[in-house]
C-alpha beads as a LAMMPS data file, in Angstrom:
LAMMPS data file: protein, C-alpha beads

207 atoms
206 bonds

1 atom types
1 bond types

-500.0 500.0 xlo xhi
-500.0 500.0 ylo yhi
-500.0 500.0 zlo zhi

Masses

1 110.0

Atoms # bond

1 1 1 -134.788 10.600 -61.642
2 1 1 -137.337 8.900 -59.468
3 1 1 -136.315 5.493 -58.222
4 1 1 -138.802 2.892 -56.757
5 1 1 -137.925 -0.277 -54.926
6 1 1 -139.775 -3.371 -56.060
7 1 1 -140.088 -6.173 -53.580
8 1 1 -139.991 -9.647 -55.046
9 1 1 -143.339 -11.594 -54.822
10 1 1 -142.150 -14.741 -52.933
11 1 1 -145.618 -15.647 -51.710
12 1 1 -144.637 -14.985 -48.043
13 1 1 -147.915 -13.164 -47.180
14 1 1 -150.083 -15.828 -48.715
15 1 1 -148.131 -18.556 -46.937
16 1 1 -148.817 -16.863 -43.593
17 1 1 -152.543 -16.805 -44.342
18 1 1 -152.557 -20.499 -45.316
19 1 1 -150.655 -21.368 -42.124
20 1 1 -153.165 -19.357 -40.002
21 1 1 -156.138 -21.130 -41.623
22 1 1 -154.573 -24.590 -41.003
23 1 1 -153.928 -23.688 -37.270
24 1 1 -157.523 -22.493 -36.926
25 1 1 -158.887 -25.765 -38.412
26 1 1 -156.752 -27.972 -36.186
27 1 1 -157.659 -26.012 -33.033
28 1 1 -161.414 -26.225 -33.880
29 1 1 -161.101 -29.929 -34.469
30 1 1 -159.282 -30.436 -31.129
31 1 1 -162.011 -28.668 -29.286
32 1 1 -164.866 -30.600 -31.005
33 1 1 -163.308 -34.038 -30.751
34 1 1 -164.326 -34.780 -27.099
35 1 1 -167.964 -33.873 -27.851
36 1 1 -167.859 -36.130 -30.985
37 1 1 -166.472 -39.067 -29.018
38 1 1 -169.069 -38.645 -26.276
39 1 1 -171.959 -38.601 -28.776
40 1 1 -170.546 -41.601 -30.577
41 1 1 -170.309 -43.552 -27.247
42 1 1 -173.890 -42.700 -26.370
43 1 1 -175.130 -43.705 -29.766
44 1 1 -173.596 -47.244 -29.333
45 1 1 -175.662 -48.038 -26.257
46 1 1 -178.824 -49.909 -26.998
47 1 1 -181.980 -49.560 -24.929
48 1 1 -181.121 -52.692 -22.899
49 1 1 -177.554 -51.542 -22.141
50 1 1 -176.107 -49.251 -19.456
51 1 1 -172.690 -47.726 -19.192
52 1 1 -170.680 -48.671 -16.147
53 1 1 -170.192 -44.981 -15.366
54 1 1 -173.899 -44.651 -14.725
55 1 1 -173.980 -47.381 -12.037
56 1 1 -173.989 -46.713 -8.262
57 1 1 -171.033 -47.626 -6.114
58 1 1 -172.564 -50.853 -4.781
59 1 1 -172.954 -52.192 -8.243
60 1 1 -169.403 -51.233 -9.197
61 1 1 -168.073 -53.137 -6.226
62 1 1 -169.921 -56.309 -7.324
63 1 1 -168.795 -55.864 -10.937
64 1 1 -165.235 -55.416 -9.790
65 1 1 -165.269 -58.738 -8.031
66 1 1 -166.907 -60.401 -10.954
67 1 1 -164.262 -59.162 -13.321
68 1 1 -161.623 -60.744 -11.213
69 1 1 -163.622 -63.892 -10.800
70 1 1 -164.160 -63.998 -14.522
71 1 1 -160.418 -64.170 -15.146
72 1 1 -160.041 -67.049 -12.642
73 1 1 -162.973 -68.944 -14.058
74 1 1 -161.500 -68.802 -17.546
75 1 1 -158.063 -69.881 -16.247
76 1 1 -159.644 -72.903 -14.615
77 1 1 -161.511 -73.726 -17.750
78 1 1 -158.266 -73.394 -19.790
79 1 1 -156.338 -75.663 -17.469
80 1 1 -159.122 -78.210 -17.742
81 1 1 -158.724 -78.169 -21.515
82 1 1 -154.985 -78.430 -21.478
83 1 1 -154.328 -80.900 -18.679
84 1 1 -157.482 -82.968 -18.608
85 1 1 -158.787 -82.600 -22.104
86 1 1 -162.187 -81.775 -20.735
87 1 1 -164.356 -78.686 -21.647
88 1 1 -165.333 -78.152 -18.067
89 1 1 -166.270 -74.966 -16.210
90 1 1 -165.908 -74.669 -12.423
91 1 1 -168.829 -75.507 -10.169
92 1 1 -169.876 -73.328 -7.265
93 1 1 -168.195 -75.711 -4.819
94 1 1 -164.879 -75.298 -6.537
95 1 1 -165.208 -71.439 -6.532
96 1 1 -166.033 -71.511 -2.829
97 1 1 -162.974 -73.689 -2.129
98 1 1 -160.844 -71.120 -3.887
99 1 1 -162.340 -68.436 -1.677
100 1 1 -163.325 -66.468 -4.778
101 1 1 -165.405 -63.376 -4.347
102 1 1 -168.241 -62.630 -4.735
103 1 1 -169.300 -66.329 -4.474
104 1 1 -168.018 -66.928 -0.959
105 1 1 -170.022 -66.293 2.205
106 1 1 -168.216 -63.587 4.144
107 1 1 -168.889 -60.090 5.439
108 1 1 -168.622 -58.609 1.939
109 1 1 -171.146 -61.139 0.748
110 1 1 -173.521 -59.967 3.473
111 1 1 -173.019 -56.268 2.588
112 1 1 -173.779 -56.954 -1.062
113 1 1 -177.165 -58.504 -0.271
114 1 1 -176.451 -62.257 0.573
115 1 1 -176.628 -63.422 -3.106
116 1 1 -177.630 -67.051 -3.670
117 1 1 -175.251 -68.103 -6.516
118 1 1 -175.837 -70.975 -8.949
119 1 1 -174.230 -72.229 -12.088
120 1 1 -176.884 -72.032 -14.738
121 1 1 -174.933 -73.512 -17.628
122 1 1 -171.330 -73.787 -18.733
123 1 1 -169.607 -70.428 -18.029
124 1 1 -172.897 -68.893 -16.933
125 1 1 -173.576 -67.862 -13.294
126 1 1 -176.427 -66.120 -11.711
127 1 1 -176.695 -64.475 -8.271
128 1 1 -180.030 -63.430 -6.696
129 1 1 -179.917 -61.391 -3.455
130 1 1 -181.824 -62.418 -0.334
131 1 1 -181.894 -58.847 0.915
132 1 1 -183.385 -55.712 -0.615
133 1 1 -180.377 -53.632 0.327
134 1 1 -177.017 -53.987 -1.486
135 1 1 -176.431 -55.043 -5.027
136 1 1 -179.209 -56.285 -7.398
137 1 1 -179.396 -59.631 -9.033
138 1 1 -176.590 -60.340 -11.467
139 1 1 -175.536 -62.624 -14.333
140 1 1 -171.918 -63.407 -15.289
141 1 1 -171.255 -64.950 -18.686
142 1 1 -167.584 -65.942 -18.990
143 1 1 -167.732 -67.619 -22.415
144 1 1 -165.799 -64.743 -24.095
145 1 1 -162.522 -63.143 -23.164
146 1 1 -164.286 -60.170 -21.837
147 1 1 -166.830 -60.670 -19.165
148 1 1 -170.512 -60.223 -20.084
149 1 1 -172.423 -58.861 -17.069
150 1 1 -176.178 -58.385 -16.763
151 1 1 -177.940 -56.509 -13.931
152 1 1 -181.527 -56.782 -12.875
153 1 1 -181.957 -53.067 -12.345
154 1 1 -185.521 -51.839 -11.435
155 1 1 -186.686 -55.480 -11.100
156 1 1 -188.230 -56.503 -7.706
157 1 1 -187.037 -60.151 -7.789
158 1 1 -186.041 -61.822 -11.025
159 1 1 -186.782 -65.422 -11.640
160 1 1 -183.845 -67.995 -11.730
161 1 1 -182.544 -68.526 -15.211
162 1 1 -183.378 -71.760 -16.977
163 1 1 -181.913 -73.387 -20.079
164 1 1 -178.491 -74.366 -21.283
165 1 1 -177.099 -70.969 -22.084
166 1 1 -177.679 -67.201 -22.096
167 1 1 -180.607 -66.042 -24.209
168 1 1 -180.044 -62.303 -24.691
169 1 1 -183.611 -61.807 -26.117
170 1 1 -185.249 -63.359 -23.055
171 1 1 -183.089 -61.322 -20.671
172 1 1 -183.940 -58.086 -22.568
173 1 1 -187.686 -58.797 -22.540
174 1 1 -187.507 -59.623 -18.804
175 1 1 -185.791 -56.184 -18.138
176 1 1 -182.219 -57.182 -17.525
177 1 1 -179.617 -54.547 -18.384
178 1 1 -176.308 -55.414 -19.978
179 1 1 -173.256 -53.552 -18.609
180 1 1 -171.082 -51.809 -21.113
181 1 1 -167.322 -51.329 -20.409
182 1 1 -165.555 -48.632 -22.378
183 1 1 -162.262 -46.778 -22.238
184 1 1 -161.241 -45.465 -18.836
185 1 1 -164.348 -46.795 -17.200
186 1 1 -162.843 -50.309 -17.441
187 1 1 -159.882 -49.183 -15.487
188 1 1 -162.164 -47.796 -12.734
189 1 1 -163.806 -51.226 -12.491
190 1 1 -160.439 -52.954 -12.232
191 1 1 -159.512 -50.586 -9.348
192 1 1 -162.774 -51.404 -7.527
193 1 1 -162.043 -55.126 -8.050
194 1 1 -158.616 -54.869 -6.436
195 1 1 -160.097 -52.957 -3.503
196 1 1 -162.799 -55.471 -2.950
197 1 1 -160.490 -58.479 -3.315
198 1 1 -158.370 -56.955 -0.439
199 1 1 -161.594 -56.604 1.584
200 1 1 -162.458 -60.234 0.863
201 1 1 -159.105 -61.378 2.311
202 1 1 -159.601 -59.196 5.373
203 1 1 -163.069 -60.857 5.857
204 1 1 -161.490 -64.297 5.503
205 1 1 -158.870 -63.445 8.187
206 1 1 -161.572 -62.300 10.530
207 1 1 -163.270 -65.741 10.467

Bonds

1 1 1 2
2 1 2 3
3 1 3 4
4 1 4 5
5 1 5 6
6 1 6 7
7 1 7 8
8 1 8 9
9 1 9 10
10 1 10 11
11 1 11 12
12 1 12 13
13 1 13 14
14 1 14 15
15 1 15 16
16 1 16 17
17 1 17 18
18 1 18 19
19 1 19 20
20 1 20 21
21 1 21 22
22 1 22 23
23 1 23 24
24 1 24 25
25 1 25 26
26 1 26 27
27 1 27 28
28 1 28 29
29 1 29 30
30 1 30 31
31 1 31 32
32 1 32 33
33 1 33 34
34 1 34 35
35 1 35 36
36 1 36 37
37 1 37 38
38 1 38 39
39 1 39 40
40 1 40 41
41 1 41 42
42 1 42 43
43 1 43 44
44 1 44 45
45 1 45 46
46 1 46 47
47 1 47 48
48 1 48 49
49 1 49 50
50 1 50 51
51 1 51 52
52 1 52 53
53 1 53 54
54 1 54 55
55 1 55 56
56 1 56 57
57 1 57 58
58 1 58 59
59 1 59 60
60 1 60 61
61 1 61 62
62 1 62 63
63 1 63 64
64 1 64 65
65 1 65 66
66 1 66 67
67 1 67 68
68 1 68 69
69 1 69 70
70 1 70 71
71 1 71 72
72 1 72 73
73 1 73 74
74 1 74 75
75 1 75 76
76 1 76 77
77 1 77 78
78 1 78 79
79 1 79 80
80 1 80 81
81 1 81 82
82 1 82 83
83 1 83 84
84 1 84 85
85 1 85 86
86 1 86 87
87 1 87 88
88 1 88 89
89 1 89 90
90 1 90 91
91 1 91 92
92 1 92 93
93 1 93 94
94 1 94 95
95 1 95 96
96 1 96 97
97 1 97 98
98 1 98 99
99 1 99 100
100 1 100 101
101 1 101 102
102 1 102 103
103 1 103 104
104 1 104 105
105 1 105 106
106 1 106 107
107 1 107 108
108 1 108 109
109 1 109 110
110 1 110 111
111 1 111 112
112 1 112 113
113 1 113 114
114 1 114 115
115 1 115 116
116 1 116 117
117 1 117 118
118 1 118 119
119 1 119 120
120 1 120 121
121 1 121 122
122 1 122 123
123 1 123 124
124 1 124 125
125 1 125 126
126 1 126 127
127 1 127 128
128 1 128 129
129 1 129 130
130 1 130 131
131 1 131 132
132 1 132 133
133 1 133 134
134 1 134 135
135 1 135 136
136 1 136 137
137 1 137 138
138 1 138 139
139 1 139 140
140 1 140 141
141 1 141 142
142 1 142 143
143 1 143 144
144 1 144 145
145 1 145 146
146 1 146 147
147 1 147 148
148 1 148 149
149 1 149 150
150 1 150 151
151 1 151 152
152 1 152 153
153 1 153 154
154 1 154 155
155 1 155 156
156 1 156 157
157 1 157 158
158 1 158 159
159 1 159 160
160 1 160 161
161 1 161 162
162 1 162 163
163 1 163 164
164 1 164 165
165 1 165 166
166 1 166 167
167 1 167 168
168 1 168 169
169 1 169 170
170 1 170 171
171 1 171 172
172 1 172 173
173 1 173 174
174 1 174 175
175 1 175 176
176 1 176 177
177 1 177 178
178 1 178 179
179 1 179 180
180 1 180 181
181 1 181 182
182 1 182 183
183 1 183 184
184 1 184 185
185 1 185 186
186 1 186 187
187 1 187 188
188 1 188 189
189 1 189 190
190 1 190 191
191 1 191 192
192 1 192 193
193 1 193 194
194 1 194 195
195 1 195 196
196 1 196 197
197 1 197 198
198 1 198 199
199 1 199 200
200 1 200 201
201 1 201 202
202 1 202 203
203 1 203 204
204 1 204 205
205 1 205 206
206 1 206 207
């Protein structure tokens, strides 16, 4: 008599193949995800925008100080609303009294190009450098919770802003570039801001 063993068909082999396919799909997705995120980030930038990661060090130093100044400016405005009932934004004299970079005249201000700062409109500040070295002309709009920063890249000497507020269309037509903060790049700017605030205090002590 011939005997033959028959193994039960419990689907084990098919299950292994399914598991292998799933692992392959997940691994492929993990490898392609960074490229997809990079492409998506690039697609979000308009022609008038520039990523902060593409800016030189001197501009990062200026933006770092502006981010810290932006928070202080908004705090002053909030205090004015709560304690005085007035929708007032700080004037340049008040920012100077607070020794708030980059608006104060110190060694850091000289290195960045000796910007002449003026308050254009509520929450809107513009700085135009007197020197060709250092940072370019810059605009800070503090109306929103996040700072809105514009740089006059590749512009010899922009004209002072006029009007009662920021007109994005006019800035774009004039050649201004809007800085885009995304992901880890924002953390990098914060670090630059901390370093430059420390430098500002050092400059103050040296006077």
